[in-house]
mmCIF file of the C-alpha atoms, coordinates in Angstrom:
data_MODEL
# 
_entry.id   MODEL 
# 
loop_
_atom_site.group_PDB 
_atom_site.id 
_atom_site.type_symbol 
_atom_site.label_atom_id 
_atom_site.label_alt_id 
_atom_site.label_comp_id 
_atom_site.label_asym_id 
_atom_site.label_entity_id 
_atom_site.label_seq_id 
_atom_site.pdbx_PDB_ins_code 
_atom_site.Cartn_x 
_atom_site.Cartn_y 
_atom_site.Cartn_z 
_atom_site.occupancy 
_atom_site.B_iso_or_equiv 
_atom_site.pdbx_formal_charge 
_atom_site.auth_seq_id 
_atom_site.auth_comp_id 
_atom_site.auth_asym_id 
_atom_site.auth_atom_id 
_atom_site.pdbx_PDB_model_num 
ATOM 1   C CA . MET A 1 1   ? -12.392 -20.469 44.548  1.00 0.00 ? 1   MET A CA 1 
ATOM 2   C CA . ARG A 1 2   ? -9.952  -22.238 42.335  1.00 0.00 ? 2   ARG A CA 1 
ATOM 3   C CA . ASN A 1 3   ? -12.418 -22.662 39.482  1.00 0.00 ? 3   ASN A CA 1 
ATOM 4   C CA . ILE A 1 4   ? -13.197 -18.838 39.576  1.00 0.00 ? 4   ILE A CA 1 
ATOM 5   C CA . PHE A 1 5   ? -9.488  -18.221 39.435  1.00 0.00 ? 5   PHE A CA 1 
ATOM 6   C CA . ARG A 1 6   ? -9.044  -20.794 36.697  1.00 0.00 ? 6   ARG A CA 1 
ATOM 7   C CA . SER A 1 7   ? -11.942 -19.306 34.681  1.00 0.00 ? 7   SER A CA 1 
ATOM 8   C CA . SER A 1 8   ? -10.822 -15.748 35.033  1.00 0.00 ? 8   SER A CA 1 
ATOM 9   C CA . ALA A 1 9   ? -7.342  -16.577 33.886  1.00 0.00 ? 9   ALA A CA 1 
ATOM 10  C CA . LEU A 1 10  ? -8.709  -18.466 30.915  1.00 0.00 ? 10  LEU A CA 1 
ATOM 11  C CA . ALA A 1 11  ? -11.002 -15.515 30.144  1.00 0.00 ? 11  ALA A CA 1 
ATOM 12  C CA . VAL A 1 12  ? -7.958  -13.135 30.326  1.00 0.00 ? 12  VAL A CA 1 
ATOM 13  C CA . ALA A 1 13  ? -5.745  -15.446 28.155  1.00 0.00 ? 13  ALA A CA 1 
ATOM 14  C CA . ALA A 1 14  ? -8.411  -15.615 25.529  1.00 0.00 ? 14  ALA A CA 1 
ATOM 15  C CA . MET A 1 15  ? -8.936  -11.946 25.559  1.00 0.00 ? 15  MET A CA 1 
ATOM 16  C CA . LEU A 1 16  ? -5.096  -11.354 25.148  1.00 0.00 ? 16  LEU A CA 1 
ATOM 17  C CA . ALA A 1 17  ? -4.877  -13.795 22.491  1.00 0.00 ? 17  ALA A CA 1 
ATOM 18  C CA . GLY A 1 18  ? -7.827  -11.955 20.565  1.00 0.00 ? 18  GLY A CA 1 
ATOM 19  C CA . CYS A 1 19  ? -5.828  -8.687  21.056  1.00 0.00 ? 19  CYS A CA 1 
ATOM 20  C CA . SER A 1 20  ? -2.450  -9.985  19.509  1.00 0.00 ? 20  SER A CA 1 
ATOM 21  C CA . SER A 1 21  ? -1.348  -8.074  16.676  1.00 0.00 ? 21  SER A CA 1 
ATOM 22  C CA . PRO A 1 22  ? -1.074  -9.693  13.349  1.00 0.00 ? 22  PRO A CA 1 
ATOM 23  C CA . PRO A 1 23  ? 2.554   -11.022 12.359  1.00 0.00 ? 23  PRO A CA 1 
ATOM 24  C CA . PRO A 1 24  ? 4.855   -8.493  10.461  1.00 0.00 ? 24  PRO A CA 1 
ATOM 25  C CA . MET A 1 25  ? 3.988   -8.019  6.715   1.00 0.00 ? 25  MET A CA 1 
ATOM 26  C CA . PRO A 1 26  ? 6.563   -10.233 4.954   1.00 0.00 ? 26  PRO A CA 1 
ATOM 27  C CA . PRO A 1 27  ? 8.562   -8.267  2.644   1.00 0.00 ? 27  PRO A CA 1 
ATOM 28  C CA . VAL A 1 28  ? 10.086  -9.454  -0.737  1.00 0.00 ? 28  VAL A CA 1 
ATOM 29  C CA . ALA A 1 29  ? 13.806  -10.463 -0.277  1.00 0.00 ? 29  ALA A CA 1 
ATOM 30  C CA . GLN A 1 30  ? 15.254  -7.845  -2.313  1.00 0.00 ? 30  GLN A CA 1 
ATOM 31  C CA . VAL A 1 31  ? 14.173  -4.677  -4.225  1.00 0.00 ? 31  VAL A CA 1 
ATOM 32  C CA . ASP A 1 32  ? 16.281  -3.275  -7.041  1.00 0.00 ? 32  ASP A CA 1 
ATOM 33  C CA . ILE A 1 33  ? 15.573  0.449   -6.093  1.00 0.00 ? 33  ILE A CA 1 
ATOM 34  C CA . PRO A 1 34  ? 16.501  1.908   -9.421  1.00 0.00 ? 34  PRO A CA 1 
ATOM 35  C CA . ARG A 1 35  ? 14.195  -0.468  -11.243 1.00 0.00 ? 35  ARG A CA 1 
ATOM 36  C CA . PHE A 1 36  ? 11.432  0.243   -8.826  1.00 0.00 ? 36  PHE A CA 1 
ATOM 37  C CA . MET A 1 37  ? 11.635  3.990   -9.399  1.00 0.00 ? 37  MET A CA 1 
ATOM 38  C CA . GLY A 1 38  ? 9.194   5.708   -11.808 1.00 0.00 ? 38  GLY A CA 1 
ATOM 39  C CA . ASP A 1 39  ? 5.273   5.580   -12.113 1.00 0.00 ? 39  ASP A CA 1 
ATOM 40  C CA . TRP A 1 40  ? 3.011   2.943   -10.747 1.00 0.00 ? 40  TRP A CA 1 
ATOM 41  C CA . TYR A 1 41  ? -0.827  3.240   -11.296 1.00 0.00 ? 41  TYR A CA 1 
ATOM 42  C CA . VAL A 1 42  ? -2.887  2.364   -8.308  1.00 0.00 ? 42  VAL A CA 1 
ATOM 43  C CA . ILE A 1 43  ? -5.014  -0.568  -9.676  1.00 0.00 ? 43  ILE A CA 1 
ATOM 44  C CA . ALA A 1 44  ? -6.732  -1.210  -6.272  1.00 0.00 ? 44  ALA A CA 1 
ATOM 45  C CA . GLY A 1 45  ? -6.265  -0.978  -2.556  1.00 0.00 ? 45  GLY A CA 1 
ATOM 46  C CA . ILE A 1 46  ? -7.763  -0.590  0.845   1.00 0.00 ? 46  ILE A CA 1 
ATOM 47  C CA . PRO A 1 47  ? -7.390  3.104   0.865   1.00 0.00 ? 47  PRO A CA 1 
ATOM 48  C CA . SER A 1 48  ? -6.273  5.723   3.362   1.00 0.00 ? 48  SER A CA 1 
ATOM 49  C CA . TRP A 1 49  ? -8.802  8.314   4.067   1.00 0.00 ? 49  TRP A CA 1 
ATOM 50  C CA . PRO A 1 50  ? -7.609  11.013  1.493   1.00 0.00 ? 50  PRO A CA 1 
ATOM 51  C CA . GLU A 1 51  ? -7.543  8.269   -1.306  1.00 0.00 ? 51  GLU A CA 1 
ATOM 52  C CA . ARG A 1 52  ? -11.066 6.578   -0.490  1.00 0.00 ? 52  ARG A CA 1 
ATOM 53  C CA . LYS A 1 53  ? -12.587 8.377   -3.614  1.00 0.00 ? 53  LYS A CA 1 
ATOM 54  C CA . SER A 1 54  ? -9.531  8.449   -5.753  1.00 0.00 ? 54  SER A CA 1 
ATOM 55  C CA . PHE A 1 55  ? -9.550  8.282   -9.756  1.00 0.00 ? 55  PHE A CA 1 
ATOM 56  C CA . ASN A 1 56  ? -6.405  8.195   -11.857 1.00 0.00 ? 56  ASN A CA 1 
ATOM 57  C CA . ALA A 1 57  ? -4.138  7.641   -8.958  1.00 0.00 ? 57  ALA A CA 1 
ATOM 58  C CA . VAL A 1 58  ? -0.573  7.381   -9.750  1.00 0.00 ? 58  VAL A CA 1 
ATOM 59  C CA . GLU A 1 59  ? 2.363   6.896   -7.245  1.00 0.00 ? 59  GLU A CA 1 
ATOM 60  C CA . SER A 1 60  ? 5.701   8.086   -8.645  1.00 0.00 ? 60  SER A CA 1 
ATOM 61  C CA . TYR A 1 61  ? 9.171   7.429   -7.010  1.00 0.00 ? 61  TYR A CA 1 
ATOM 62  C CA . ALA A 1 62  ? 12.328  9.284   -7.652  1.00 0.00 ? 62  ALA A CA 1 
ATOM 63  C CA . LEU A 1 63  ? 15.656  8.351   -6.013  1.00 0.00 ? 63  LEU A CA 1 
ATOM 64  C CA . MET A 1 64  ? 17.290  11.507  -4.196  1.00 0.00 ? 64  MET A CA 1 
ATOM 65  C CA . PRO A 1 65  ? 21.028  11.987  -3.916  1.00 0.00 ? 65  PRO A CA 1 
ATOM 66  C CA . ASP A 1 66  ? 20.924  11.073  -0.380  1.00 0.00 ? 66  ASP A CA 1 
ATOM 67  C CA . GLY A 1 67  ? 19.214  7.699   -0.845  1.00 0.00 ? 67  GLY A CA 1 
ATOM 68  C CA . ARG A 1 68  ? 15.883  8.789   0.237   1.00 0.00 ? 68  ARG A CA 1 
ATOM 69  C CA . ILE A 1 69  ? 12.889  8.453   -2.196  1.00 0.00 ? 69  ILE A CA 1 
ATOM 70  C CA . GLN A 1 70  ? 10.904  11.401  -3.201  1.00 0.00 ? 70  GLN A CA 1 
ATOM 71  C CA . THR A 1 71  ? 7.342   10.249  -3.716  1.00 0.00 ? 71  THR A CA 1 
ATOM 72  C CA . THR A 1 72  ? 4.608   12.015  -5.669  1.00 0.00 ? 72  THR A CA 1 
ATOM 73  C CA . PHE A 1 73  ? 1.025   10.602  -5.098  1.00 0.00 ? 73  PHE A CA 1 
ATOM 74  C CA . ARG A 1 74  ? -1.377  12.366  -7.581  1.00 0.00 ? 74  ARG A CA 1 
ATOM 75  C CA . TYR A 1 75  ? -4.944  11.630  -7.967  1.00 0.00 ? 75  TYR A CA 1 
ATOM 76  C CA . ARG A 1 76  ? -8.336  13.257  -8.610  1.00 0.00 ? 76  ARG A CA 1 
ATOM 77  C CA . HIS A 1 77  ? -10.726 13.075  -5.824  1.00 0.00 ? 77  HIS A CA 1 
ATOM 78  C CA . GLY A 1 78  ? -14.491 12.014  -6.717  1.00 0.00 ? 78  GLY A CA 1 
ATOM 79  C CA . GLY A 1 79  ? -14.286 11.892  -10.418 1.00 0.00 ? 79  GLY A CA 1 
ATOM 80  C CA . PHE A 1 80  ? -12.212 11.977  -13.496 1.00 0.00 ? 80  PHE A CA 1 
ATOM 81  C CA . ASP A 1 81  ? -12.924 15.572  -13.967 1.00 0.00 ? 81  ASP A CA 1 
ATOM 82  C CA . ALA A 1 82  ? -11.954 16.785  -10.621 1.00 0.00 ? 82  ALA A CA 1 
ATOM 83  C CA . ASP A 1 83  ? -8.802  18.770  -9.924  1.00 0.00 ? 83  ASP A CA 1 
ATOM 84  C CA . VAL A 1 84  ? -5.610  16.827  -9.475  1.00 0.00 ? 84  VAL A CA 1 
ATOM 85  C CA . GLU A 1 85  ? -4.462  16.696  -5.880  1.00 0.00 ? 85  GLU A CA 1 
ATOM 86  C CA . THR A 1 86  ? -1.036  15.656  -4.756  1.00 0.00 ? 86  THR A CA 1 
ATOM 87  C CA . MET A 1 87  ? 0.856   14.465  -1.817  1.00 0.00 ? 87  MET A CA 1 
ATOM 88  C CA . HIS A 1 88  ? 4.542   14.347  -1.432  1.00 0.00 ? 88  HIS A CA 1 
ATOM 89  C CA . PRO A 1 89  ? 5.877   12.020  1.149   1.00 0.00 ? 89  PRO A CA 1 
ATOM 90  C CA . VAL A 1 90  ? 9.534   11.001  1.363   1.00 0.00 ? 90  VAL A CA 1 
ATOM 91  C CA . GLY A 1 91  ? 10.480  7.426   1.742   1.00 0.00 ? 91  GLY A CA 1 
ATOM 92  C CA . THR A 1 92  ? 13.451  6.165   3.732   1.00 0.00 ? 92  THR A CA 1 
ATOM 93  C CA . VAL A 1 93  ? 14.772  2.604   3.238   1.00 0.00 ? 93  VAL A CA 1 
ATOM 94  C CA . GLN A 1 94  ? 15.169  0.837   6.286   1.00 0.00 ? 94  GLN A CA 1 
ATOM 95  C CA . PRO A 1 95  ? 18.540  -0.807  6.608   1.00 0.00 ? 95  PRO A CA 1 
ATOM 96  C CA . GLY A 1 96  ? 18.946  -4.530  6.630   1.00 0.00 ? 96  GLY A CA 1 
ATOM 97  C CA . THR A 1 97  ? 15.514  -5.000  4.696   1.00 0.00 ? 97  THR A CA 1 
ATOM 98  C CA . GLY A 1 98  ? 16.769  -5.831  1.183   1.00 0.00 ? 98  GLY A CA 1 
ATOM 99  C CA . ASN A 1 99  ? 15.300  -2.242  0.304   1.00 0.00 ? 99  ASN A CA 1 
ATOM 100 C CA . ALA A 1 100 ? 11.878  -3.701  0.856   1.00 0.00 ? 100 ALA A CA 1 
ATOM 101 C CA . ILE A 1 101 ? 10.769  -1.777  3.974   1.00 0.00 ? 101 ILE A CA 1 
ATOM 102 C CA . TRP A 1 102 ? 10.490  1.973   3.880   1.00 0.00 ? 102 TRP A CA 1 
ATOM 103 C CA . GLY A 1 103 ? 9.494   4.560   6.395   1.00 0.00 ? 103 GLY A CA 1 
ATOM 104 C CA . MET A 1 104 ? 7.078   6.917   4.498   1.00 0.00 ? 104 MET A CA 1 
ATOM 105 C CA . GLN A 1 105 ? 6.915   10.431  6.068   1.00 0.00 ? 105 GLN A CA 1 
ATOM 106 C CA . PHE A 1 106 ? 4.039   12.342  5.349   1.00 0.00 ? 106 PHE A CA 1 
ATOM 107 C CA . ILE A 1 107 ? 4.458   14.550  8.467   1.00 0.00 ? 107 ILE A CA 1 
ATOM 108 C CA . TRP A 1 108 ? 7.717   15.147  10.386  1.00 0.00 ? 108 TRP A CA 1 
ATOM 109 C CA . PRO A 1 109 ? 8.712   13.246  12.435  1.00 0.00 ? 109 PRO A CA 1 
ATOM 110 C CA . ILE A 1 110 ? 6.294   10.225  11.660  1.00 0.00 ? 110 ILE A CA 1 
ATOM 111 C CA . GLN A 1 111 ? 7.271   7.629   9.288   1.00 0.00 ? 111 GLN A CA 1 
ATOM 112 C CA . ALA A 1 112 ? 4.527   5.080   8.259   1.00 0.00 ? 112 ALA A CA 1 
ATOM 113 C CA . GLU A 1 113 ? 5.435   1.631   7.525   1.00 0.00 ? 113 GLU A CA 1 
ATOM 114 C CA . TYR A 1 114 ? 5.434   0.792   3.818   1.00 0.00 ? 114 TYR A CA 1 
ATOM 115 C CA . VAL A 1 115 ? 6.398   -2.797  2.864   1.00 0.00 ? 115 VAL A CA 1 
ATOM 116 C CA . ILE A 1 116 ? 6.981   -4.130  -0.607  1.00 0.00 ? 116 ILE A CA 1 
ATOM 117 C CA . ALA A 1 117 ? 5.392   -7.364  -0.368  1.00 0.00 ? 117 ALA A CA 1 
ATOM 118 C CA . TYR A 1 118 ? 5.414   -8.489  -3.923  1.00 0.00 ? 118 TYR A CA 1 
ATOM 119 C CA . VAL A 1 119 ? 7.167   -7.290  -7.086  1.00 0.00 ? 119 VAL A CA 1 
ATOM 120 C CA . ASP A 1 120 ? 7.150   -9.436  -10.086 1.00 0.00 ? 120 ASP A CA 1 
ATOM 121 C CA . ASP A 1 121 ? 10.490  -10.157 -11.958 1.00 0.00 ? 121 ASP A CA 1 
ATOM 122 C CA . ALA A 1 122 ? 9.885   -7.566  -14.442 1.00 0.00 ? 122 ALA A CA 1 
ATOM 123 C CA . TYR A 1 123 ? 8.978   -4.738  -12.049 1.00 0.00 ? 123 TYR A CA 1 
ATOM 124 C CA . GLN A 1 124 ? 5.604   -4.152  -13.634 1.00 0.00 ? 124 GLN A CA 1 
ATOM 125 C CA . GLN A 1 125 ? 3.242   -5.281  -10.749 1.00 0.00 ? 125 GLN A CA 1 
ATOM 126 C CA . THR A 1 126 ? 3.649   -4.735  -6.979  1.00 0.00 ? 126 THR A CA 1 
ATOM 127 C CA . ILE A 1 127 ? 1.765   -5.034  -3.699  1.00 0.00 ? 127 ILE A CA 1 
ATOM 128 C CA . ILE A 1 128 ? 2.475   -2.627  -0.960  1.00 0.00 ? 128 ILE A CA 1 
ATOM 129 C CA . GLY A 1 129 ? 1.228   -3.503  2.431   1.00 0.00 ? 129 GLY A CA 1 
ATOM 130 C CA . ARG A 1 130 ? 1.564   -2.768  6.138   1.00 0.00 ? 130 ARG A CA 1 
ATOM 131 C CA . SER A 1 131 ? 1.806   -5.110  9.231   1.00 0.00 ? 131 SER A CA 1 
ATOM 132 C CA . LYS A 1 132 ? -1.318  -3.528  10.639  1.00 0.00 ? 132 LYS A CA 1 
ATOM 133 C CA . ARG A 1 133 ? -3.236  -4.786  7.536   1.00 0.00 ? 133 ARG A CA 1 
ATOM 134 C CA . ASP A 1 134 ? -5.120  -1.593  7.521   1.00 0.00 ? 134 ASP A CA 1 
ATOM 135 C CA . TYR A 1 135 ? -3.890  -0.392  4.013   1.00 0.00 ? 135 TYR A CA 1 
ATOM 136 C CA . VAL A 1 136 ? -2.733  -2.244  0.810   1.00 0.00 ? 136 VAL A CA 1 
ATOM 137 C CA . TRP A 1 137 ? -2.127  -1.145  -2.624  1.00 0.00 ? 137 TRP A CA 1 
ATOM 138 C CA . ILE A 1 138 ? -2.025  -3.306  -5.818  1.00 0.00 ? 138 ILE A CA 1 
ATOM 139 C CA . MET A 1 139 ? -0.200  -1.237  -8.559  1.00 0.00 ? 139 MET A CA 1 
ATOM 140 C CA . ALA A 1 140 ? 0.938   -1.626  -11.892 1.00 0.00 ? 140 ALA A CA 1 
ATOM 141 C CA . ARG A 1 141 ? 3.136   0.184   -14.571 1.00 0.00 ? 141 ARG A CA 1 
ATOM 142 C CA . THR A 1 142 ? -0.084  0.317   -16.811 1.00 0.00 ? 142 THR A CA 1 
ATOM 143 C CA . PRO A 1 143 ? -3.221  1.722   -15.890 1.00 0.00 ? 143 PRO A CA 1 
ATOM 144 C CA . THR A 1 144 ? -5.226  -1.762  -16.212 1.00 0.00 ? 144 THR A CA 1 
ATOM 145 C CA . LEU A 1 145 ? -4.471  -5.117  -15.644 1.00 0.00 ? 145 LEU A CA 1 
ATOM 146 C CA . PRO A 1 146 ? -5.623  -8.429  -17.465 1.00 0.00 ? 146 PRO A CA 1 
ATOM 147 C CA . GLU A 1 147 ? -8.404  -10.072 -15.489 1.00 0.00 ? 147 GLU A CA 1 
ATOM 148 C CA . ALA A 1 148 ? -6.079  -13.100 -14.600 1.00 0.00 ? 148 ALA A CA 1 
ATOM 149 C CA . ASP A 1 149 ? -3.277  -10.893 -13.368 1.00 0.00 ? 149 ASP A CA 1 
ATOM 150 C CA . TYR A 1 150 ? -5.632  -8.809  -11.229 1.00 0.00 ? 150 TYR A CA 1 
ATOM 151 C CA . ALA A 1 151 ? -7.270  -12.128 -9.734  1.00 0.00 ? 151 ALA A CA 1 
ATOM 152 C CA . ARG A 1 152 ? -3.728  -13.493 -9.031  1.00 0.00 ? 152 ARG A CA 1 
ATOM 153 C CA . LEU A 1 153 ? -2.677  -10.267 -7.064  1.00 0.00 ? 153 LEU A CA 1 
ATOM 154 C CA . VAL A 1 154 ? -5.959  -10.133 -5.099  1.00 0.00 ? 154 VAL A CA 1 
ATOM 155 C CA . ALA A 1 155 ? -5.275  -13.604 -4.117  1.00 0.00 ? 155 ALA A CA 1 
ATOM 156 C CA . LYS A 1 156 ? -1.693  -12.635 -2.921  1.00 0.00 ? 156 LYS A CA 1 
ATOM 157 C CA . VAL A 1 157 ? -3.300  -9.812  -0.984  1.00 0.00 ? 157 VAL A CA 1 
ATOM 158 C CA . GLY A 1 158 ? -5.515  -12.365 0.599   1.00 0.00 ? 158 GLY A CA 1 
ATOM 159 C CA . GLU A 1 159 ? -2.519  -14.637 1.509   1.00 0.00 ? 159 GLU A CA 1 
ATOM 160 C CA . LEU A 1 160 ? -0.976  -11.619 3.093   1.00 0.00 ? 160 LEU A CA 1 
ATOM 161 C CA . GLY A 1 161 ? -3.863  -11.514 5.632   1.00 0.00 ? 161 GLY A CA 1 
ATOM 162 C CA . TYR A 1 162 ? -6.068  -8.929  4.229   1.00 0.00 ? 162 TYR A CA 1 
ATOM 163 C CA . ASP A 1 163 ? -9.938  -9.026  3.915   1.00 0.00 ? 163 ASP A CA 1 
ATOM 164 C CA . THR A 1 164 ? -10.060 -8.734  0.003   1.00 0.00 ? 164 THR A CA 1 
ATOM 165 C CA . SER A 1 165 ? -13.767 -7.786  0.242   1.00 0.00 ? 165 SER A CA 1 
ATOM 166 C CA . GLN A 1 166 ? -12.433 -4.363  1.352   1.00 0.00 ? 166 GLN A CA 1 
ATOM 167 C CA . LEU A 1 167 ? -10.442 -3.766  -1.776  1.00 0.00 ? 167 LEU A CA 1 
ATOM 168 C CA . ARG A 1 168 ? -11.640 -0.797  -3.942  1.00 0.00 ? 168 ARG A CA 1 
ATOM 169 C CA . VAL A 1 169 ? -10.814 -0.699  -7.551  1.00 0.00 ? 169 VAL A CA 1 
ATOM 170 C CA . VAL A 1 170 ? -9.319  2.625   -8.516  1.00 0.00 ? 170 VAL A CA 1 
ATOM 171 C CA . PRO A 1 171 ? -10.956 3.945   -11.724 1.00 0.00 ? 171 PRO A CA 1 
ATOM 172 C CA . GLN A 1 172 ? -8.465  4.878   -14.279 1.00 0.00 ? 172 GLN A CA 1 
ATOM 173 C CA . GLN A 1 173 ? -9.079  6.586   -17.637 1.00 0.00 ? 173 GLN A CA 1 
ATOM 174 C CA . TRP A 1 174 ? -6.073  7.552   -19.740 1.00 0.00 ? 174 TRP A CA 1 
ATOM 175 C CA . PRO A 1 175 ? -5.433  9.826   -21.469 1.00 0.00 ? 175 PRO A CA 1 
ATOM 176 C CA . GLU A 1 176 ? -6.939  11.971  -18.873 1.00 0.00 ? 176 GLU A CA 1 
ATOM 177 C CA . PRO A 1 177 ? -10.007 14.237  -19.854 1.00 0.00 ? 177 PRO A CA 1 
ATOM 178 C CA . ALA A 1 178 ? -9.250  17.984  -20.484 1.00 0.00 ? 178 ALA A CA 1 
ATOM 179 C CA . ALA A 1 179 ? -9.417  20.089  -17.227 1.00 0.00 ? 179 ALA A CA 1 
ATOM 180 C CA . ARG A 1 180 ? -12.668 21.383  -16.492 1.00 0.00 ? 180 ARG A CA 1 
ATOM 181 C CA . PRO A 1 181 ? -13.408 25.215  -17.075 1.00 0.00 ? 181 PRO A CA 1 
ATOM 182 C CA . ARG A 1 182 ? -13.196 27.505  -14.244 1.00 0.00 ? 182 ARG A CA 1 
# 
């Protein structure tokens, strides 16, 4: 009977260990919010449902008078000639996080975790992640990156605990093609 109990206890312990959540996403120590504002081209990511077929994706941030961050995510779904679609979530910087963890609100009252896990010293490249390791975005101030920079950022994504084989490169073509006739 003791062996059965011990085996059952070990099986439960192993199952619980397998169900543990990943550690929190490590944020950068400090984000200079005014420098972070502006346009960021989405270079690659593990996309959320709406952006899984995005082209020319750009995330833009603007600091509001109340300290929240108005966000505009614009993209073309399915091709360069598709209509532009937009989302307008509002970011709220979480106190005591060095401005690196935001609650991103798409639908009231739910705020999705948004962690600035990397930003270079020049504020030209960034990685945004989540503790669940479900979504991640590599973004830059330019629509393309040199191969070495991209490889370095992908390696950082892997170090953060993501499966980099799930990354999707977002096609970028600028200037954008003319709007298709209606």
